[in-house]
C-alpha atoms as an extended CHARMM CRD file, in Angstrom:
* protein
*
       200  EXT
         1         1  MET       CA              0.0470000000       -0.3890000000       -0.7270000000  PROA      1               0.0000000000
         2         2  ARG       CA              2.7950000000        2.5950000000        0.8330000000  PROA      2               0.0000000000
         3         3  PHE       CA              4.4420000000        1.6830000000       -2.3230000000  PROA      3               0.0000000000
         4         4  LEU       CA              0.8380000000        2.3430000000       -4.1160000000  PROA      4               0.0000000000
         5         5  MET       CA              0.4610000000        5.9320000000       -2.4330000000  PROA      5               0.0000000000
         6         6  THR       CA              4.3890000000        6.6180000000       -3.1830000000  PROA      6               0.0000000000
         7         7  MET       CA              3.6110000000        5.6940000000       -6.7520000000  PROA      7               0.0000000000
         8         8  LEU       CA              0.8770000000        7.7480000000       -7.0070000000  PROA      8               0.0000000000
         9         9  LEU       CA              2.1050000000       10.7630000000       -5.2420000000  PROA      9               0.0000000000
        10        10  ALA       CA              5.3160000000       10.6600000000       -7.9150000000  PROA      10              0.0000000000
        11        11  LEU       CA              3.2290000000       10.3120000000      -10.4720000000  PROA      11              0.0000000000
        12        12  VAL       CA              0.9430000000       13.2330000000       -9.6060000000  PROA      12              0.0000000000
        13        13  PHE       CA              4.3960000000       15.1510000000       -8.7540000000  PROA      13              0.0000000000
        14        14  THR       CA              5.6340000000       14.3120000000      -12.3660000000  PROA      14              0.0000000000
        15        15  GLY       CA              2.4640000000       15.3830000000      -13.7860000000  PROA      15              0.0000000000
        16        16  ALA       CA              2.5090000000       19.2760000000      -11.7250000000  PROA      16              0.0000000000
        17        17  MET       CA              6.0550000000       19.0540000000      -13.1310000000  PROA      17              0.0000000000
        18        18  ALA       CA              5.0460000000       18.6840000000      -16.7580000000  PROA      18              0.0000000000
        19        19  GLN       CA              2.9730000000       21.3440000000      -16.8110000000  PROA      19              0.0000000000
        20        20  LYS       CA              4.8720000000       23.8980000000      -15.7040000000  PROA      20              0.0000000000
        21        21  SER       CA              7.5660000000       23.4380000000      -18.2880000000  PROA      21              0.0000000000
        22        22  GLY       CA              7.5190000000       26.1000000000      -21.2460000000  PROA      22              0.0000000000
        23        23  TYR       CA              6.2680000000       29.0220000000      -21.2380000000  PROA      23              0.0000000000
        24        24  GLN       CA              3.0410000000       30.3130000000      -19.8340000000  PROA      24              0.0000000000
        25        25  VAL       CA              0.5850000000       33.2750000000      -21.2900000000  PROA      25              0.0000000000
        26        26  GLY       CA              2.2880000000       35.8970000000      -20.2570000000  PROA      26              0.0000000000
        27        27  ASP       CA              5.4650000000       35.0740000000      -19.4960000000  PROA      27              0.0000000000
        28        28  THR       CA              8.8370000000       36.9150000000      -21.5870000000  PROA      28              0.0000000000
        29        29  ALA       CA             10.3840000000       34.5640000000      -24.1830000000  PROA      29              0.0000000000
        30        30  ARG       CA             13.8970000000       34.0200000000      -24.9520000000  PROA      30              0.0000000000
        31        31  ASP       CA             15.6370000000       35.1680000000      -28.2100000000  PROA      31              0.0000000000
        32        32  PHE       CA             17.4370000000       32.4440000000      -30.3170000000  PROA      32              0.0000000000
        33        33  GLU       CA             19.6340000000       32.4600000000      -33.1430000000  PROA      33              0.0000000000
        34        34  LEU       CA             19.0460000000       29.2600000000      -35.7760000000  PROA      34              0.0000000000
        35        35  LYS       CA             20.4280000000       28.4170000000      -38.5240000000  PROA      35              0.0000000000
        36        36  ASN       CA             17.6920000000       29.2910000000      -41.6610000000  PROA      36              0.0000000000
        37        37  VAL       CA             17.6790000000       27.3900000000      -44.6440000000  PROA      37              0.0000000000
        38        38  ASP       CA             19.1100000000       30.1860000000      -46.6800000000  PROA      38              0.0000000000
        39        39  GLY       CA             22.1690000000       28.9810000000      -44.8310000000  PROA      39              0.0000000000
        40        40  GLU       CA             21.7490000000       32.4960000000      -42.7040000000  PROA      40              0.0000000000
        41        41  THR       CA             21.1870000000       32.7950000000      -38.9430000000  PROA      41              0.0000000000
        42        42  VAL       CA             17.9750000000       34.3280000000      -38.2760000000  PROA      42              0.0000000000
        43        43  SER       CA             16.8670000000       35.7440000000      -34.5290000000  PROA      43              0.0000000000
        44        44  MET       CA             14.0370000000       37.8200000000      -33.3350000000  PROA      44              0.0000000000
        45        45  ALA       CA             16.8360000000       40.5900000000      -32.8910000000  PROA      45              0.0000000000
        46        46  ASP       CA             17.5420000000       41.0580000000      -36.2030000000  PROA      46              0.0000000000
        47        47  HSD       CA             13.8360000000       42.4040000000      -36.7260000000  PROA      47              0.0000000000
        48        48  GLU       CA             14.4920000000       45.2800000000      -35.4670000000  PROA      48              0.0000000000
        49        49  ASP       CA             10.9550000000       46.9660000000      -36.8510000000  PROA      49              0.0000000000
        50        50  ALA       CA              8.9260000000       44.2770000000      -35.7240000000  PROA      50              0.0000000000
        51        51  LYS       CA              5.8420000000       44.3270000000      -33.0830000000  PROA      51              0.0000000000
        52        52  GLY       CA              6.1600000000       40.6520000000      -32.5160000000  PROA      52              0.0000000000
        53        53  PHE       CA              6.2720000000       37.5600000000      -33.9490000000  PROA      53              0.0000000000
        54        54  LEU       CA              4.1250000000       34.3950000000      -34.5450000000  PROA      54              0.0000000000
        55        55  VAL       CA              6.8610000000       31.5760000000      -34.1370000000  PROA      55              0.0000000000
        56        56  ILE       CA              5.0620000000       28.2240000000      -34.8410000000  PROA      56              0.0000000000
        57        57  PHE       CA              7.0120000000       25.1100000000      -34.2760000000  PROA      57              0.0000000000
        58        58  SER       CA              6.6600000000       23.1450000000      -37.9130000000  PROA      58              0.0000000000
        59        59  CYS       CA              8.3070000000       20.8040000000      -40.0140000000  PROA      59              0.0000000000
        60        60  ASN       CA              8.0960000000       19.0440000000      -43.3190000000  PROA      60              0.0000000000
        61        61  THR       CA              6.2730000000       15.1850000000      -41.8420000000  PROA      61              0.0000000000
        62        62  CYS       CA              3.5630000000       15.9340000000      -40.3180000000  PROA      62              0.0000000000
        63        63  PRO       CA              0.4820000000       15.5630000000      -42.0500000000  PROA      63              0.0000000000
        64        64  TYR       CA             -1.3370000000       18.2720000000      -40.1500000000  PROA      64              0.0000000000
        65        65  VAL       CA              2.0680000000       20.3760000000      -40.6200000000  PROA      65              0.0000000000
        66        66  VAL       CA              0.8140000000       19.9020000000      -44.8320000000  PROA      66              0.0000000000
        67        67  ALA       CA             -2.6820000000       20.7250000000      -44.3430000000  PROA      67              0.0000000000
        68        68  TYR       CA             -1.4230000000       23.9850000000      -42.9610000000  PROA      68              0.0000000000
        69        69  GLU       CA              1.2670000000       24.9360000000      -44.8740000000  PROA      69              0.0000000000
        70        70  ASP       CA             -1.3280000000       27.3220000000      -47.1740000000  PROA      70              0.0000000000
        71        71  ARG       CA             -2.5830000000       29.4430000000      -44.4650000000  PROA      71              0.0000000000
        72        72  MET       CA              1.0050000000       29.5880000000      -41.8760000000  PROA      72              0.0000000000
        73        73  MET       CA              2.3890000000       31.4270000000      -45.4100000000  PROA      73              0.0000000000
        74        74  GLU       CA             -1.1340000000       33.2940000000      -45.3730000000  PROA      74              0.0000000000
        75        75  LEU       CA             -0.6230000000       34.4950000000      -42.0770000000  PROA      75              0.0000000000
        76        76  HSD       CA              2.9360000000       35.8920000000      -43.1630000000  PROA      76              0.0000000000
        77        77  GLU       CA              2.0500000000       37.5310000000      -46.3330000000  PROA      77              0.0000000000
        78        78  LYS       CA             -0.6760000000       39.2290000000      -43.9830000000  PROA      78              0.0000000000
        79        79  TYR       CA              0.7220000000       40.1390000000      -40.6360000000  PROA      79              0.0000000000
        80        80  ALA       CA              4.3760000000       40.0610000000      -41.2460000000  PROA      80              0.0000000000
        81        81  PRO       CA              3.9290000000       44.1440000000      -43.0870000000  PROA      81              0.0000000000
        82        82  LYS       CA              1.9100000000       45.1510000000      -39.9840000000  PROA      82              0.0000000000
        83        83  GLY       CA              5.1910000000       43.8220000000      -37.6250000000  PROA      83              0.0000000000
        84        84  TYR       CA              4.6470000000       39.8870000000      -36.9810000000  PROA      84              0.0000000000
        85        85  PRO       CA              6.0370000000       38.0550000000      -39.2740000000  PROA      85              0.0000000000
        86        86  VAL       CA              6.2500000000       34.0520000000      -39.3190000000  PROA      86              0.0000000000
        87        87  ILE       CA              9.2860000000       32.0260000000      -38.2770000000  PROA      87              0.0000000000
        88        88  ALA       CA              9.0050000000       28.7450000000      -38.2920000000  PROA      88              0.0000000000
        89        89  ILE       CA             11.2690000000       26.2340000000      -36.2940000000  PROA      89              0.0000000000
        90        90  ASN       CA             11.7140000000       22.5930000000      -37.2760000000  PROA      90              0.0000000000
        91        91  PRO       CA             12.8250000000       20.4220000000      -33.9070000000  PROA      91              0.0000000000
        92        92  ASN       CA             12.5340000000       17.4680000000      -35.0630000000  PROA      92              0.0000000000
        93        93  ASP       CA             15.4800000000       15.1500000000      -34.7480000000  PROA      93              0.0000000000
        94        94  GLU       CA             16.6150000000       14.0440000000      -37.7450000000  PROA      94              0.0000000000
        95        95  ALA       CA             17.9770000000       10.6600000000      -36.2390000000  PROA      95              0.0000000000
        96        96  LEU       CA             14.2450000000       10.0170000000      -35.7150000000  PROA      96              0.0000000000
        97        97  SER       CA             12.7330000000       11.4070000000      -38.4050000000  PROA      97              0.0000000000
        98        98  PRO       CA             15.2590000000       11.7710000000      -41.0470000000  PROA      98              0.0000000000
        99        99  GLY       CA             12.6350000000       13.5250000000      -43.1910000000  PROA      99              0.0000000000
       100       100  ASP       CA             13.0930000000       16.3650000000      -41.0240000000  PROA      100             0.0000000000
       101       101  SER       CA             16.7550000000       16.2810000000      -41.9810000000  PROA      101             0.0000000000
       102       102  PHE       CA             18.3120000000       20.2410000000      -42.5010000000  PROA      102             0.0000000000
       103       103  GLU       CA             18.7150000000       19.0730000000      -46.1910000000  PROA      103             0.0000000000
       104       104  LYS       CA             14.9980000000       18.1560000000      -46.7040000000  PROA      104             0.0000000000
       105       105  MET       CA             13.8520000000       21.2920000000      -45.2160000000  PROA      105             0.0000000000
       106       106  GLN       CA             15.9590000000       22.8200000000      -47.5310000000  PROA      106             0.0000000000
       107       107  GLU       CA             14.3500000000       21.4310000000      -49.5680000000  PROA      107             0.0000000000
       108       108  ARG       CA             10.6090000000       21.9170000000      -48.4760000000  PROA      108             0.0000000000
       109       109  ALA       CA             11.2500000000       25.4640000000      -48.4920000000  PROA      109             0.0000000000
       110       110  ARG       CA             12.4160000000       25.4660000000      -52.3630000000  PROA      110             0.0000000000
       111       111  ASP       CA              9.3280000000       23.1990000000      -53.4820000000  PROA      111             0.0000000000
       112       112  LYS       CA              6.5230000000       25.9190000000      -51.4470000000  PROA      112             0.0000000000
       113       113  ASN       CA              8.3530000000       28.9860000000      -51.6530000000  PROA      113             0.0000000000
       114       114  PHE       CA              7.9470000000       29.7990000000      -48.4230000000  PROA      114             0.0000000000
       115       115  PRO       CA              7.6430000000       33.8040000000      -47.9250000000  PROA      115             0.0000000000
       116       116  PHE       CA              8.7840000000       33.3020000000      -43.5580000000  PROA      116             0.0000000000
       117       117  ALA       CA             11.9890000000       32.2090000000      -42.0180000000  PROA      117             0.0000000000
       118       118  TYR       CA             12.3100000000       28.1500000000      -41.9600000000  PROA      118             0.0000000000
       119       119  VAL       CA             14.8160000000       27.3780000000      -38.8210000000  PROA      119             0.0000000000
       120       120  TYR       CA             16.4120000000       24.1570000000      -37.8820000000  PROA      120             0.0000000000
       121       121  ASP       CA             16.3080000000       23.6630000000      -33.9510000000  PROA      121             0.0000000000
       122       122  GLU       CA             18.9640000000       21.1100000000      -33.6520000000  PROA      122             0.0000000000
       123       123  SER       CA             19.9380000000       20.9410000000      -30.1230000000  PROA      123             0.0000000000
       124       124  GLN       CA             16.2630000000       21.1910000000      -29.3150000000  PROA      124             0.0000000000
       125       125  GLU       CA             17.2760000000       24.0220000000      -26.5980000000  PROA      125             0.0000000000
       126       126  ILE       CA             14.5160000000       26.4400000000      -28.2450000000  PROA      126             0.0000000000
       127       127  VAL       CA             11.5470000000       23.8680000000      -28.3850000000  PROA      127             0.0000000000
       128       128  ASN       CA             11.9630000000       22.6360000000      -24.7860000000  PROA      128             0.0000000000
       129       129  ALA       CA             12.5830000000       26.7950000000      -23.5890000000  PROA      129             0.0000000000
       130       130  TYR       CA              9.3930000000       27.4840000000      -24.9310000000  PROA      130             0.0000000000
       131       131  GLY       CA              7.6450000000       24.2710000000      -24.1500000000  PROA      131             0.0000000000
       132       132  ALA       CA              5.8840000000       22.5980000000      -27.2280000000  PROA      132             0.0000000000
       133       133  THR       CA              4.6790000000       19.1500000000      -27.8220000000  PROA      133             0.0000000000
       134       134  ARG       CA              3.0470000000       19.4630000000      -31.7150000000  PROA      134             0.0000000000
       135       135  THR       CA              3.7750000000       20.6450000000      -35.2050000000  PROA      135             0.0000000000
       136       136  PRO       CA              2.2230000000       22.7690000000      -35.6040000000  PROA      136             0.0000000000
       137       137  GLU       CA              1.7890000000       24.9040000000      -32.4980000000  PROA      137             0.0000000000
       138       138  VAL       CA              2.6560000000       28.6360000000      -32.3270000000  PROA      138             0.0000000000
       139       139  TYR       CA              3.1000000000       31.3940000000      -29.8650000000  PROA      139             0.0000000000
       140       140  LEU       CA              1.6550000000       34.6460000000      -30.3650000000  PROA      140             0.0000000000
       141       141  LEU       CA              4.7010000000       37.4850000000      -29.0370000000  PROA      141             0.0000000000
       142       142  GLN       CA              3.9800000000       40.8770000000      -28.5280000000  PROA      142             0.0000000000
       143       143  LYS       CA              7.7930000000       43.1380000000      -27.7480000000  PROA      143             0.0000000000
       144       144  GLN       CA              6.9580000000       45.1870000000      -24.8050000000  PROA      144             0.0000000000
       145       145  ASP       CA             10.0740000000       47.3390000000      -23.8440000000  PROA      145             0.0000000000
       146       146  ASP       CA             13.2830000000       44.9630000000      -24.7030000000  PROA      146             0.0000000000
       147       147  GLU       CA             11.1000000000       41.9950000000      -23.6810000000  PROA      147             0.0000000000
       148       148  LEU       CA              8.8590000000       39.5110000000      -26.0400000000  PROA      148             0.0000000000
       149       149  VAL       CA              5.5490000000       38.6910000000      -24.2860000000  PROA      149             0.0000000000
       150       150  VAL       CA              4.0140000000       35.3620000000      -25.1530000000  PROA      150             0.0000000000
       151       151  LYS       CA              0.7180000000       36.5260000000      -25.6170000000  PROA      151             0.0000000000
       152       152  TYR       CA             -1.1510000000       33.5950000000      -27.2640000000  PROA      152             0.0000000000
       153       153  ILE       CA              0.0540000000       29.6370000000      -27.2920000000  PROA      153             0.0000000000
       154       154  GLY       CA             -2.0490000000       26.6830000000      -29.2150000000  PROA      154             0.0000000000
       155       155  ALA       CA             -3.4670000000       25.9940000000      -32.6120000000  PROA      155             0.0000000000
       156       156  ILE       CA             -3.7360000000       28.0330000000      -35.8940000000  PROA      156             0.0000000000
       157       157  ASP       CA             -7.3840000000       27.9780000000      -36.0620000000  PROA      157             0.0000000000
       158       158  ASN       CA            -10.4380000000       25.2180000000      -35.6910000000  PROA      158             0.0000000000
       159       159  ASN       CA            -10.2770000000       23.0920000000      -38.4750000000  PROA      159             0.0000000000
       160       160  TYR       CA             -6.9810000000       21.2030000000      -40.1720000000  PROA      160             0.0000000000
       161       161  ARG       CA             -8.6710000000       19.3340000000      -42.3070000000  PROA      161             0.0000000000
       162       162  ASP       CA            -10.3680000000       21.9450000000      -44.4310000000  PROA      162             0.0000000000
       163       163  ALA       CA             -9.2490000000       25.7260000000      -44.3470000000  PROA      163             0.0000000000
       164       164  SER       CA            -12.8380000000       26.7740000000      -45.8920000000  PROA      164             0.0000000000
       165       165  GLU       CA            -14.5230000000       25.2490000000      -42.9770000000  PROA      165             0.0000000000
       166       166  VAL       CA            -13.0690000000       27.2570000000      -40.2160000000  PROA      166             0.0000000000
       167       167  THR       CA            -14.6160000000       28.8230000000      -37.3460000000  PROA      167             0.0000000000
       168       168  GLU       CA            -13.0320000000       30.1550000000      -34.8630000000  PROA      168             0.0000000000
       169       169  ARG       CA             -8.9020000000       31.7050000000      -36.4200000000  PROA      169             0.0000000000
       170       170  TYR       CA             -7.5800000000       31.6760000000      -33.4010000000  PROA      170             0.0000000000
       171       171  VAL       CA             -3.8990000000       33.4130000000      -33.8850000000  PROA      171             0.0000000000
       172       172  GLU       CA             -5.5910000000       35.8900000000      -36.7450000000  PROA      172             0.0000000000
       173       173  GLU       CA             -8.1780000000       36.9020000000      -33.8710000000  PROA      173             0.0000000000
       174       174  ALA       CA             -4.8760000000       37.4060000000      -31.0970000000  PROA      174             0.0000000000
       175       175  VAL       CA             -3.0520000000       39.2770000000      -33.6250000000  PROA      175             0.0000000000
       176       176  ASP       CA             -6.0970000000       41.6560000000      -35.2210000000  PROA      176             0.0000000000
       177       177  ALA       CA             -6.5480000000       42.4370000000      -30.5750000000  PROA      177             0.0000000000
       178       178  LEU       CA             -3.0530000000       43.3760000000      -30.4680000000  PROA      178             0.0000000000
       179       179  LEU       CA             -2.9280000000       45.8220000000      -33.4650000000  PROA      179             0.0000000000
       180       180  ASN       CA             -6.2100000000       47.4680000000      -32.2430000000  PROA      180             0.0000000000
       181       181  ASP       CA             -5.0570000000       47.5140000000      -28.7870000000  PROA      181             0.0000000000
       182       182  ARG       CA             -7.3960000000       45.3580000000      -27.2220000000  PROA      182             0.0000000000
       183       183  GLN       CA             -7.8800000000       41.9290000000      -25.1900000000  PROA      183             0.0000000000
       184       184  ILE       CA             -7.0460000000       38.7020000000      -26.4080000000  PROA      184             0.0000000000
       185       185  ALA       CA            -10.6210000000       36.7970000000      -26.6010000000  PROA      185             0.0000000000
       186       186  GLU       CA             -8.6850000000       33.0240000000      -26.5650000000  PROA      186             0.0000000000
       187       187  THR       CA             -5.3500000000       33.2460000000      -25.2820000000  PROA      187             0.0000000000
       188       188  SER       CA             -4.8020000000       29.5690000000      -25.2530000000  PROA      188             0.0000000000
       189       189  THR       CA             -6.0480000000       26.6100000000      -27.6400000000  PROA      189             0.0000000000
       190       190  LYS       CA             -5.1650000000       22.8000000000      -27.8430000000  PROA      190             0.0000000000
       191       191  ALA       CA             -2.7280000000       22.5490000000      -30.7260000000  PROA      191             0.0000000000
       192       192  ILE       CA             -3.9040000000       19.8190000000      -32.9230000000  PROA      192             0.0000000000
       193       193  GLY       CA             -0.8630000000       17.6240000000      -34.6020000000  PROA      193             0.0000000000
       194       194  CYS       CA              2.1320000000       15.6820000000      -34.3870000000  PROA      194             0.0000000000
       195       195  THR       CA              4.2650000000       15.3130000000      -31.3090000000  PROA      195             0.0000000000
       196       196  ILE       CA              7.4750000000       16.2440000000      -31.7660000000  PROA      196             0.0000000000
       197       197  LYS       CA             10.3120000000       14.3910000000      -32.1550000000  PROA      197             0.0000000000
       198       198  PHE       CA             12.3710000000       14.5010000000      -28.9680000000  PROA      198             0.0000000000
       199       199  ARG       CA             16.1800000000       13.2010000000      -29.1890000000  PROA      199             0.0000000000
       200       200  LYS       CA             16.0430000000        9.9480000000      -26.6380000000  PROA      200             0.0000000000
């Protein structure tokens, strides 16, 4: 009985720790320096005129990401001119998912003609800091003085299968709220996608 109680407490503690890992809405996010598909290093500090960022944990191989790629491009084309560019980050370990290697990222970016930066978190340091668990998963960041504050975490919208059937555009509604100095109505949603392939 004592053993069972100890195991139960350990599971509760582990669950509590898991909930606290990574960023929550209102936290300050860290910047990064990651290699883009063009071979250049990208960081958010490079974007001096940006008001914030749509950081999207992404990859090549997940069917959910593939379903959302055009919408990710549309988000960048709509909001980058307004100060909120998309930066897509591939965090998957290529040993576990060879289709997500840097070379495959370059191929995918060329095939789709991505208008946004597509960078590789090879060490997985950034995905661990942010706490993302799925691809795609969005972190909307807003510049406040010298900090990047998390304003929204979760899904792009409420229908990955069919863009024409979307009724809730979570990311667009959140960015529009920031641009119009309004409160974001829904600051977090459940990211629907593939699990990130963490190094063992």
